[in-house]
C-alpha positions in Angstrom: -64.2 5.0 -4.8 -61.8 7.4 -3.5 -64.3 8.5 -0.9 -64.6 4.8 0.1 -60.8 4.5 0.3 -60.5 7.5 2.5 -63.2 6.2 4.8 -61.5 3.0 5.0 -58.2 4.7 5.9 -59.9 6.9 8.6 -61.7 3.8 9.8 -58.3 1.8 10.1 -56.8 4.8 11.7 -59.6 5.2 14.3 -59.6 1.3 14.9 -55.8 1.3 15.4 -56.0 4.4 17.6 -58.6 2.6 19.8 -56.6 -0.6 19.9 -53.5 1.3 20.9 -55.5 3.4 23.4 -57.0 0.1 24.8 -53.6 -1.5 25.1 -52.1 1.6 26.9 -55.2 2.2 29.2 -56.3 -1.4 29.9 -53.1 -3.4 29.4 -49.9 -1.4 29.9 -50.7 1.0 32.7 -52.4 -1.6 35.0 -49.5 -4.0 34.3 -47.1 -1.2 35.1 -48.9 -0.3 38.4 -49.0 -4.0 39.3 -45.4 -4.3 38.5 -44.4 -1.3 40.6 -46.5 -2.5 43.6 -44.8 -6.1 43.3 -41.5 -4.4 43.3 -42.4 -2.3 46.3 -43.6 -5.4 48.1 -40.5 -7.2 47.2 -38.4 -4.4 48.5 -40.3 -4.4 51.8 -39.9 -8.2 52.1 -36.2 -7.9 51.5 -36.0 -5.2 54.3 -38.0 -7.4 56.6 -35.7 -10.4 55.9 -32.6 -8.3 56.4 -34.0 -7.0 59.7 -34.9 -10.5 60.8 -31.4 -11.7 59.8 -29.8 -9.1 61.9 -32.2 -9.7 64.8 -31.5 -13.4 64.7 -27.8 -12.9 65.2 -28.7 -11.1 68.4 -30.7 -14.1 69.6 -27.8 -15.9 71.3 -27.0 -12.8 73.4 -30.7 -12.4 74.3 -30.8 -16.0 75.4 -27.8 -15.6 77.6 -29.3 -12.3 79.1 -32.6 -14.2 79.8 -30.7 -17.1 81.4 -28.9 -14.5 83.8 -32.2 -12.9 84.5 -33.8 -16.2 85.4 -30.9 -17.2 87.5 -31.2 -13.8 89.3 -34.8 -14.4 89.9 -34.1 -17.9 91.1 -31.7 -16.6 93.6 -34.2 -13.9 94.7 -36.8 -16.7 95.4 -34.2 -18.8 97.4 -33.0 -15.6 99.4 -36.5 -14.3 100.1 -38.3 -17.0 102.1 -42.0 -17.4 102.4 -41.9 -17.6 106.2 -41.2 -14.7 108.4 -38.6 -16.4 110.6 -37.5 -13.3 112.2 -36.3 -15.0 115.3 -34.2 -17.4 113.5 -32.6 -14.6 111.4 -31.8 -12.5 114.6 -30.2 -15.4 116.2 -28.1 -16.0 113.1 -27.0 -12.2 113.3 -26.0 -12.6 116.9 -24.1 -15.8 116.3 -22.1 -14.1 113.5 -21.3 -11.2 115.9 -20.1 -13.7 118.5 -18.1 -15.7 115.9 -16.1 -12.5 115.0 -15.8 -11.4 118.8 -17.9 -8.4 118.5 -19.1 -7.2 121.8 -21.9 -4.9 123.1 -24.2 -6.6 120.6 -27.7 -5.3 119.9 -30.0 -6.8 117.2 -33.6 -5.5 117.3 -36.3 -5.7 114.6 -38.3 -2.6 113.7 -41.9 -2.2 112.7 -42.8 -4.6 109.8 -44.0 -3.2 106.6 -46.6 -5.3 104.8 -47.4 -5.3 101.0 -49.3 -7.8 98.8 -46.5 -10.3 97.9 -43.4 -8.9 99.6 -43.0 -7.8 103.3 -39.9 -6.2 104.8 -38.7 -6.0 108.4 -36.2 -3.3 109.4 -33.4 -4.5 111.7 -31.2 -2.2 113.9 -27.7 -3.8 114.5 -25.1 -2.5 117.0 -21.8 -3.8 118.1 -18.3 -3.0 119.0 -15.1 -4.5 117.8 -12.0 -4.0 115.5 -12.6 -2.7 112.0 -11.3 -6.0 110.5 -13.7 -8.0 112.5 -16.7 -5.8 111.5 -15.5 -6.0 107.9 -15.4 -9.9 108.0 -18.8 -9.8 109.8 -20.3 -7.8 106.8 -18.6 -10.2 104.2 -20.2 -13.2 106.0 -23.6 -11.4 106.2 -23.4 -10.7 102.5 -23.0 -14.5 101.9 -25.9 -15.5 104.2 -28.9 -17.3 102.6 -31.2 -14.5 103.3 -31.5 -11.2 101.2 -30.3 -8.4 103.6 -30.3 -4.8 102.2 -28.1 -2.3 104.2 -29.7 1.0 104.5 -27.2 2.9 106.7 -23.8 2.1 108.4 -22.4 4.4 111.0 -18.9 3.7 112.3 -17.6 5.6 115.3 -14.2 5.4 117.1 -14.4 4.2 120.7 -14.1 7.1 123.0 -11.5 5.2 125.1 -9.2 5.2 122.1 -8.8 1.3 122.3 -8.8 0.9 118.5 -12.3 -0.5 118.7 -15.1 0.7 116.4 -18.7 1.1 117.3 -20.9 0.0 114.5 -24.5 0.9 113.9 -26.4 -0.5 111.0 -29.9 -0.2 109.7 -30.8 -3.0 107.5 -34.0 -4.6 106.0 -34.8 -8.2 105.4 -37.6 -9.5 103.3 -40.1 -12.3 103.2 -42.7 -13.4 100.6 -46.3 -13.9 101.6 -48.0 -17.1 100.4 -50.3 -15.0 98.4 -48.3 -14.8 95.4 -48.5 -17.6 92.7 -45.5 -19.9 92.4 -44.6 -18.5 89.0 -44.8 -14.9 89.9 -41.1 -14.4 89.0 -41.1 -16.6 85.9 -41.5 -15.5 82.3 -45.1 -15.7 81.0 
């Protein structure tokens, strides 16, 4: 009987070892791995939430920046007409020069440069007058309803020493072709 009792003890020991091994290998370790991956996923989600929260605080600033850019684009569209209208613009320049009593006026277009959606026309301007008159002319030109980019300005004292200045300016004006879509400058 003793032999049967020892076998029984060994059998109980083997079965309990198998149960413990089964619990460890098929219960505890997989659960531990799942719990570890759930904790990592939770940490990643918390990081994403924190990042989204930080970025959402920047949203009002980004909206203001977008509004400023949209206003700039709208101004661009208003200041760059779809028609060439070079004659009208040259007349406006001549009228401004006359309005500020500038003499020896010359306003002449250069060779037009064409592109797909935006064309430019170089303009040479020359006149003579007092420096304050020329300054006021430029201020008014800056407020004109057409975009004008000044490339170069040369101011030279009059050789007769009258106090007048000879102004030579190279500028560029732009116009859009009808080829671009109406929403070319809008956000997609």
